[in-house]
C-alpha positions in Angstrom: 1.5 25.3 -22.3 0.4 23.2 -19.4 -2.3 20.7 -20.1 -5.6 21.0 -18.1 -8.6 19.1 -17.7 -11.8 19.8 -19.9 -14.4 17.6 -18.4 -14.0 15.6 -15.2 -16.6 13.1 -13.8 -16.5 12.0 -10.4 -18.9 10.5 -7.9 -18.3 13.0 -5.4 -18.7 16.8 -6.1 -15.9 19.2 -5.9 -17.3 20.3 -2.7 -20.7 19.8 -0.5 -22.8 22.8 0.5 -23.2 21.8 4.3 -24.8 25.3 5.3 -27.6 27.4 3.7 -26.9 30.5 1.6 -25.8 33.3 3.7 -23.0 34.7 5.6 -20.8 32.4 7.3 -17.8 31.8 4.8 -17.6 29.8 1.6 -17.8 26.1 1.6 -14.3 24.2 1.7 -13.6 21.5 -0.9 -13.3 18.1 0.8 -9.8 16.6 1.3 -9.2 13.5 -0.5 -7.0 11.6 -2.6 -9.1 12.1 -6.0 -9.5 16.0 -5.5 -5.7 16.4 -4.3 -4.6 14.5 -7.5 -6.8 16.5 -9.9 -6.6 19.9 -8.5 -3.4 20.8 -10.4 -4.9 20.4 -13.8 -8.2 22.3 -13.1 -8.3 25.3 -15.3 -10.4 28.3 -14.0 -13.6 28.6 -15.8 -13.1 32.1 -17.6 -14.6 33.4 -21.0 -16.6 30.3 -21.5 -13.7 28.0 -21.3 -11.9 26.0 -18.7 -12.5 23.1 -16.6 -16.1 21.5 -16.0 -16.8 19.2 -13.2 -19.6 16.8 -13.1 -20.5 15.0 -9.6 -23.5 14.0 -7.5 -25.3 16.3 -5.2 -25.5 14.9 -1.7 -24.8 18.0 0.4 -27.6 19.1 2.6 -28.1 22.4 0.9 -26.8 21.9 -2.7 -30.1 22.5 -4.4 -30.3 25.8 -2.8 -27.0 26.9 -4.7 -27.7 25.6 -8.1 -30.1 26.4 -11.2 -32.8 23.7 -12.5 -30.2 21.6 -14.4 -28.1 21.5 -11.2 -25.2 24.2 -12.7 -23.4 26.7 -10.5 -20.1 28.3 -10.5 -18.0 27.6 -7.7 -15.3 30.1 -6.4 -12.0 28.0 -5.3 -8.6 29.0 -4.5 -7.5 28.3 -8.2 -10.5 30.4 -9.6 -14.0 29.8 -10.9 -15.0 26.4 -11.5 -18.0 25.5 -13.7 -19.8 22.6 -11.6 -22.9 20.6 -12.2 -24.5 18.6 -9.6 -26.6 15.5 -10.6 -29.4 14.7 -8.0 -30.8 11.0 -7.1 -33.5 9.9 -4.9 -32.3 8.2 -1.7 -33.2 4.6 -2.8 -31.3 4.9 -6.1 -28.2 6.3 -4.3 -28.4 3.7 -1.6 -28.2 0.8 -4.4 -25.7 2.5 -6.2 -23.3 3.8 -3.6 -23.8 1.8 -0.5 -24.7 -1.6 -2.0 -22.9 -1.7 -5.2 -19.8 0.5 -5.2 -19.0 0.2 -1.6 -20.4 -3.1 -0.5 -19.8 -5.1 -3.8 -17.0 -3.5 -5.8 -14.7 -1.9 -3.1 -14.1 -5.2 -1.2 -13.9 -7.0 -4.4 -11.3 -4.8 -6.2 -8.9 -5.2 -3.2 -8.6 -9.0 -3.5 -5.3 -8.8 -5.0 -3.5 -11.7 -3.5 -5.3 -13.3 -0.8 -8.7 -14.3 0.0 -9.2 -11.6 2.6 -12.8 -12.5 3.9 -11.5 -15.9 4.5 -8.5 -15.1 6.6 -9.0 -11.8 8.5 -12.6 -12.5 10.2 -13.3 -8.9 9.7 -13.0 -8.1 6.1 -16.5 -8.6 4.3 -17.1 -10.8 1.5 -18.2 -8.8 -1.6 -22.0 -8.1 -1.3 -23.5 -9.5 -4.3 -26.2 -6.9 -5.5 -29.8 -7.7 -6.4 -31.5 -6.6 -9.6 -32.8 -3.3 -8.2 -29.3 -2.4 -6.6 -27.6 -3.0 -9.7 -30.1 -1.2 -11.9 -29.7 1.5 -9.6 -25.9 1.6 -10.4 -26.7 1.5 -14.1 -28.9 4.5 -13.8 -26.5 6.7 -12.1 -23.7 5.7 -14.5 -25.8 6.5 -17.5 -27.0 9.7 -16.0 -23.2 10.8 -15.7 -22.6 9.7 -19.4 -25.7 11.6 -20.6 -24.6 14.8 -18.6 -21.5 14.5 -20.5 -23.2 13.8 -23.9 -25.0 17.3 -23.4 -21.6 19.1 -23.5 -20.3 19.0 -27.1 -17.8 21.7 -26.4 -15.9 19.2 -24.0 -14.0 17.2 -26.6 -12.4 15.2 -23.8 -13.8 13.3 -20.9 -12.0 12.2 -17.8 -13.9 9.6 -15.7 -12.8 8.7 -12.1 -12.9 5.5 -10.2 -14.9 2.4 -9.6 -18.2 4.2 -8.8 -18.7 5.2 -12.3 -16.9 2.2 -13.9 -19.8 1.9 -16.5 -19.4 5.4 -17.8 -17.0 4.9 -20.5 -19.2 2.5 -22.3 -22.2 4.4 -21.6 -20.6 7.4 -23.1 -19.9 5.2 -26.3 -23.7 4.4 -26.3 -25.0 7.7 -25.7 -23.0 9.0 -28.7 -20.5 11.0 -26.9 -18.0 12.5 -29.8 -15.0 13.3 -27.7 -12.2 11.3 -26.3 -12.8 9.5 -22.9 -10.4 8.4 -20.3 -10.8 6.3 -17.0 -8.7 6.2 -14.1 -9.1 3.7 -11.2 -7.8 5.1 -8.0 -8.1 1.6 -6.5 -6.5 -1.9 -7.3 -7.9 -4.0 -9.5 -8.2 -7.7 -8.3 -6.9 -10.9 -9.3 -9.8 -12.7 -10.9 -8.9 -16.1 -9.6 -9.0 -14.9 -6.0 -12.2 -12.8 -6.6 -13.9 -15.7 -8.1 -14.0 -17.5 -4.6 -16.6 -14.8 -3.8 -18.7 -14.5 -6.9 -21.6 -16.7 -8.0 -22.9 -16.5 -11.7 -24.7 -13.1 -11.2 -21.4 -11.6 -9.4 -19.4 -12.7 -12.1 -21.5 -11.2 -14.6 -21.6 -8.0 -12.7 -17.9 -7.8 -12.7 -17.9 -8.5 -16.5 -20.0 -5.7 -17.1 -17.7 -3.2 -15.1 -14.7 -4.5 -17.1 -16.6 -3.8 -20.4 -17.6 -0.5 -18.9 -14.2 0.4 -18.4 -12.9 -1.1 -21.8 -15.4 1.8 -23.5 -12.6 4.3 -22.7 -10.0 5.3 -25.2 -7.2 5.5 -22.5 -7.5 3.5 -19.3 -4.8 4.3 -16.3 -4.2 2.2 -13.1 -1.9 2.7 -10.2 0.7 0.1 -11.0 1.8 -2.4 -13.5 0.3 -5.4 -11.4 -3.1 -3.9 -11.8 -2.8 -3.3 -15.6 -1.6 -7.2 -15.8 -4.7 -8.4 -13.6 -7.3 -5.9 -15.7 -5.8 -7.3 -19.0 -6.3 -11.0 -17.8 -10.0 -10.0 -16.7 -10.7 -8.2 -19.9 -9.5 -11.3 -21.9 -11.4 -13.9 -19.8 -14.7 -11.9 -19.0 -15.2 -9.2 -22.2 -13.2 -11.5 -25.0 -10.7 -8.4 -25.4 -7.6 -9.3 -27.4 -4.3 -8.3 -25.3 -2.0 -6.2 -27.3 1.1 -4.2 -26.7 0.3 -1.0 -24.5 -3.4 -2.2 -24.2 -6.3 -4.3 -25.5 -8.5 -4.6 -28.6 -12.1 -4.9 -28.3 -15.2 -4.5 -30.7 -12.6 -3.5 -33.6 -10.9 -0.6 -31.5 -8.1 -0.3 -29.3 -7.8 0.7 -25.9 -4.5 2.1 -24.4 -4.0 0.7 -20.9 -1.3 2.3 -18.8 0.2 2.0 -15.3 0.3 5.8 -14.1 1.1 5.9 -10.3 -0.7 9.0 -8.8 1.2 11.4 -6.8 0.5 14.3 -4.1 0.8 18.1 -4.5 4.3 18.2 -2.8 4.4 21.7 -2.2 1.0 21.9 -0.7 2.2 19.3 1.8 5.3 21.1 2.6 3.4 24.3 3.2 1.1 22.5 5.6 4.0 20.9 7.2 5.8 24.3 7.8 2.9 25.7 9.9 0.7 22.7 11.1 0.8 21.9 14.8 -0.2 18.6 16.4 -3.7 18.7 17.9 -3.5 19.9 21.7 -5.2 16.6 23.1 -2.8 14.5 21.2 0.3 16.7 22.0 -0.4 16.1 25.7 -0.2 12.4 25.0 3.2 12.4 23.3 6.3 12.2 25.6 9.2 13.8 23.7 11.8 11.3 25.4 10.2 8.4 23.6 9.9 7.7 19.8 6.9 8.8 18.1 4.9 6.1 15.9 1.8 7.4 14.2 -0.8 5.5 12.1 -3.3 7.9 10.2 -5.9 6.5 7.6 -9.5 6.3 7.2 -11.2 3.6 9.4 -11.5 1.3 6.6 -11.2 -2.5 6.4 -8.7 -2.5 3.6 -6.0 -0.6 5.9 -4.9 -3.5 7.9 -5.6 -1.7 11.3 -6.2 -5.0 13.4 -3.1 -6.4 12.2 -0.9 -3.4 12.5 -2.2 -3.2 16.1 -1.1 -6.7 17.0 2.4 -5.9 15.7 2.4 -2.8 17.9 1.2 -4.8 20.8 3.9 -7.1 20.3 6.5 -4.3 20.2 5.4 -3.1 23.4 5.2 -6.7 24.9 9.1 -6.9 23.7 9.8 -4.4 26.1 10.1 -1.3 23.6 9.1 2.1 24.9 7.5 4.3 22.7 4.4 6.3 21.9 1.7 5.2 19.4 -0.7 7.7 18.0 -3.4 6.2 15.9 -6.2 8.1 14.1 -8.8 6.4 12.0 -11.3 8.7 10.4 -14.7 7.5 10.4 -15.8 6.7 6.4 -18.8 5.3 4.3 -21.1 5.7 7.3 -24.1 3.2 7.3 -22.1 0.4 5.5 -22.6 -2.7 8.1 -19.1 -3.9 7.3 -17.5 -0.7 9.1 -19.5 -1.3 12.3 -17.9 -4.8 12.5 -14.5 -3.4 11.9 -14.9 -0.7 14.5 -15.4 -3.6 17.1 -12.5 -5.4 16.1 -10.4 -2.3 16.2 -11.6 -1.4 19.8 -10.8 -4.8 21.0 -7.2 -4.9 19.7 -6.7 -1.3 21.1 -7.5 -2.4 24.4 -4.8 -5.2 24.2 -2.6 -2.4 22.9 -3.1 -0.1 25.6 -2.7 -2.7 28.3 0.8 -3.7 26.8 1.9 -0.1 26.5 1.1 0.4 30.2 3.2 -2.6 31.1 6.0 -1.5 28.9 6.1 2.2 30.2 5.2 3.3 26.7 2.0 5.4 25.5 -0.8 4.5 23.4 -3.6 6.1 21.8 -6.2 5.2 19.2 -8.9 7.6 18.1 -11.8 7.2 15.9 -12.1 10.8 14.6 -11.1 13.2 11.9 -8.6 15.7 12.7 -7.7 18.7 10.9 -5.5 18.4 7.8 -2.6 20.7 9.0 -2.6 18.4 12.3 -2.4 15.1 10.1 0.5 16.6 8.3 2.1 17.8 11.6 1.9 14.3 12.9 3.7 12.7 9.8 6.4 15.7 10.2 7.1 14.9 14.0 6.9 11.0 13.7 9.7 8.7 14.0 7.9 6.0 12.4 4.8 6.5 10.1 3.1 3.1 10.0 0.8 2.2 7.3 -0.2 -1.2 6.6 -2.9 -1.5 3.9 -3.9 -5.0 3.1 -4.1 -3.8 -0.3 -4.4 -0.2 -1.9 -4.5 1.7 -5.0 -1.6 3.8 -4.0 -1.9 5.1 -0.6 -0.9 8.7 -0.2 0.0 8.9 3.4 3.6 7.7 2.9 4.2 10.1 0.1 2.7 12.7 2.4 5.1 11.6 5.1 8.2 12.1 2.9 7.1 15.5 2.0 6.5 16.7 5.5 9.7 15.1 6.8 11.8 17.0 3.9 11.6 19.7 6.5 13.8 18.1 8.8 17.5 17.4 8.5 18.2 14.2 6.8 19.8 12.4 9.6 17.0 13.0 11.7 14.2 11.9 9.7 12.0 8.8 10.5 11.0 5.6 8.6 7.8 4.8 6.7 6.3 1.4 7.0 3.9 0.5 4.2 1.9 -2.9 3.1 3.5 -4.5 0.2 0.4 -4.8 -1.6 0.0 -0.9 -1.7 0.6 0.9 -5.0 3.2 3.1 -3.2 5.5 -0.3 -2.7 5.5 -0.9 -6.2 5.7 2.7 -7.4 8.8 3.2 -5.4 10.3 -0.4 -5.6 14.1 0.1 -4.9 13.6 2.7 -2.2 13.6 0.2 0.7 17.0 1.3 1.9 15.8 5.0 1.6 13.2 5.0 4.3 10.2 3.4 2.6 10.1 -0.2 4.0 7.4 -2.7 2.5 5.9 -5.5 5.1 3.6 -8.3 4.6 0.3 -6.7 6.3 -1.2 -10.0 7.0 2.0 -10.9 9.2 2.1 -9.2 12.6 5.4 -10.7 13.2 7.0 -9.4 10.4 5.6 -5.9 10.8 6.7 -6.1 14.5 10.1 -6.9 13.6 10.4 -4.0 11.0 8.7 -1.7 13.7 11.3 -2.7 16.4 14.2 -2.1 14.0 13.0 1.2 13.1 12.6 2.0 16.8 16.2 0.8 17.4 17.4 3.2 14.6 18.5 0.0 12.7 16.8 1.0 9.2 17.8 4.2 7.3 15.3 7.2 7.5 13.8 9.1 4.7 16.5 10.2 2.2 17.1 13.1 0.0 16.9 10.5 -2.9 13.5 9.5 -2.0 12.4 12.9 -1.4 13.7 13.9 -5.0 11.5 11.0 -6.2 8.2 12.0 -4.5 8.6 15.4 -5.5 9.4 14.4 -9.2 6.2 12.2 -9.3 3.9 14.5 -8.0 0.1 15.1 -8.4 0.4 17.4 -11.5 3.1 15.3 -13.3 0.7 12.3 -12.9 -2.5 14.4 -14.1 -0.2 15.6 -17.2 0.9 12.2 -18.1 -2.8 11.2 -18.4 -4.0 13.9 -20.3 -0.9 13.6 -22.6 -2.1 9.9 -23.3 -5.6 10.9 -23.9 -4.3 13.8 -26.3 -1.9 11.6 -28.3 -4.2 8.6 -28.5 -4.6 7.2 -31.8 -7.5 4.8 -32.7 
């Protein structure tokens, strides 16, 4: 029998209610890496059994759909879902989400190899949270732990991502009697690199995060490098003892695994079978020229400015191609993203001028386009160009492999990915199968690989790579994690 999730705790709800109750159709679950990854192991809530999801209530009409305690039953394509929303005042949420999670932990956790704030000029230094902001982060994490404690029928609790990093230890302190698992979807930083941006208080905050994660019975990371960096930090910051397969702390064992996340392969293929390129972008694409696409959130971890410099260099070398870049807005209200937008706009101007001189075409949008349009662009591309400075996994390359599996093997394109993205480590050995890692901080390296891909000097996506991506899909990843929780022995 397939394993299913018992209790899921996530910063985000399964969906937000963006319209009041009434006619107009049911809300649609948001697209995102977390939801796509765990969806296959969500069990319908039937007869008092199934999956329970607890997330924050941030939709404008969420309160209109829930009872006094935040409970509702959501109708989903996979059946009913028992769902609870936790509500927080705006100041608490700002401290938790904007100031600690996304201004401190998010930039900090991506410092895996280089001091990015010092060398990119747009990557922000981690914001040192003040006491009020940190207290807000603690309150939100404790609220999630308390909500889980109130559900003794849920014997396993799966906590997701850095926003809730304190929850595992808070569960233990609250007296939760079940098994707890934690999965970090981001990278984990190199402590030596990160320490350059931490004062005494910041280092203490990171130590609390590490100890919070160590409260779990089973901890999962995207790759072995993340595991190694975390165990080193756990030893230095929390006094944990490294042991084979994990660590010991406070007289108990914590199992720590590398478990690279996957995609819902069949879902992507289904979207690729019917998806169409948005009309306004289709008009830009010249079928006589190779198509290069860059698709991601407009985040400072994605290496967009460096990539655009590489694209401009390829145009300046006389290459004729169409580049379509779409960067979806994200984390509105965080100041660092406004600075990033300005840098992207400046590099895009240079690219557009270089494309015109070369006789190519260039478009860079700051917009969200429909899911099937994203997959259609990945299907049609000759090069899918991702170049994250660091990434937990980066699902775009995996989606591109699935989408392009519909094309004859001889006509498939190439996927370029940053070497510090989890996908590069998870699929090491597939460099000649259409998944080519590059140094995202070296525009010359990226331009050289891009030009080789445009000249058909690199192997396209192979059947071997397609098979590997399908074999390591979201269901397989989630099942591996749930199995590790089931088999955990103190």
